[in-house]
N, C-alpha and C positions, 0 to 999 in steps of 0.2 A: 556581543550577545551574551545574556546571562541565563544562567541554566531553567528559570520559567518558560524564556521565551523560546528558546529549545526547543523545551516539552510540547510547548503548542503550535512551534513551528512543524514537529514530525505527527502531531494530532491533525494537524489543517491538513497537512498531505497525504494521512492515511482516509481521513474522510472522501478526500477530492477523489480520490483512488476508486473508494468503494463507489463512491455515486456515479466516474466514466464509465470503469469496467464492469460492477456490479450489479449497476443501476440499484443502490439501494438509496431509500429517503435519508435526507439530511439526520433526522431525528435516531433511524437505524445505524448509518454510518459514525456518527458520536457516539452514539454507544456502545458501537464496535472499538471503536478508536481509544476511548475511556479504557475497555479492559486491555486492549494491545498495554497502552502508556501504564498501567497500574503494574504490570507484570517488567517492562523496561525501565522504566524509570527513566533515570540522566543514562545508561548505558546503550549499547549499542548490541548487545548479546545477553542471552541471559542463558541458564541452565533448561536443559527438557524437564528434570525432577520436581521445578516447582509447581510444575501444572496439573492441573486435573485432567480427567479427561475429556470435557466439556469444552476446555480452553485448548488442549491441544487438538480437538477437531477443528475448532477454529482456528488455530496457528495454521494447520494444513490447509486450510480451506484459501487463506491468506497467502501461502504458500505457493496454492495455485496461480494466484491473482500476482504475484510476484513483489509482493509486500515484504515477506518473508523469507529466509532462507536460513538451510541448516545447516550444521558440518559436524562433524564427530572427531573425537579424538578416542587413541586406543593406550593402554598402560596394564599393564603384567600385575600381579597382583601377586602376593607373598607364594601364595600355595600353587603359582606357575600359571592359573586361569589369566587370559585375557577379559580386560572392560573396558566397553565400548561409555564413553560419556558424551552426549549429545546436547548440541547447542542450538538455539534459534538465534538468528542475525537479523535485524531491520536492514531493510534494501532502500537505504537513504538517498544512495546515488541514483540507484535503478527506480525511484519513484518520482524524485527530480527530474529526470529526462523524460517518463513519462509523462509526466504533466507538462512538461516544459514542448514534447511532441503535440500533445492535442491543445492546445492552446498556440500551439501554430497551425491546427488544422483548423481549430474552431475559430480563430482571429479573422477569416475571412471565408465560414462557411459556409456562407452565400455564394456559388459560382457565378450566379446573376447578378450579383451587385453594381458588375461594371456595362452591365448592357443599357442602354438608352432606353429613355419611357416610350418611345415609339414603337419598342418591338412587341410592348403589349397592349398596344390597339386593336382594338379586334374587329376584322375587315368583314366584313358581308364580302359572300362572292354573288 
């Protein structure tokens, strides 16, 4: 699979998760997915410093939906102070599992599909 396919696949996953879990319409979900993929590109992880405040708010929202997660590492500066570096991680496996689970549920979403037509006949008493 080439890089373009990977990006398109991840974008499609984000769109589907937003539509299913946050009830976004196609247009808004695609817009959000494009914003996310503009930051991540070919990477699974980005540093928090590249985000502006609006994108950071969006990323926190996506973290609540489990599309993204965070991690941090701490390093010591020359002056002895500790410095934390925050990263955003795209939860590709988790999104894949969410979509698989929702497809299993929606694959037979109609609980009445196995009932015979006669059950639906209206009987007057």
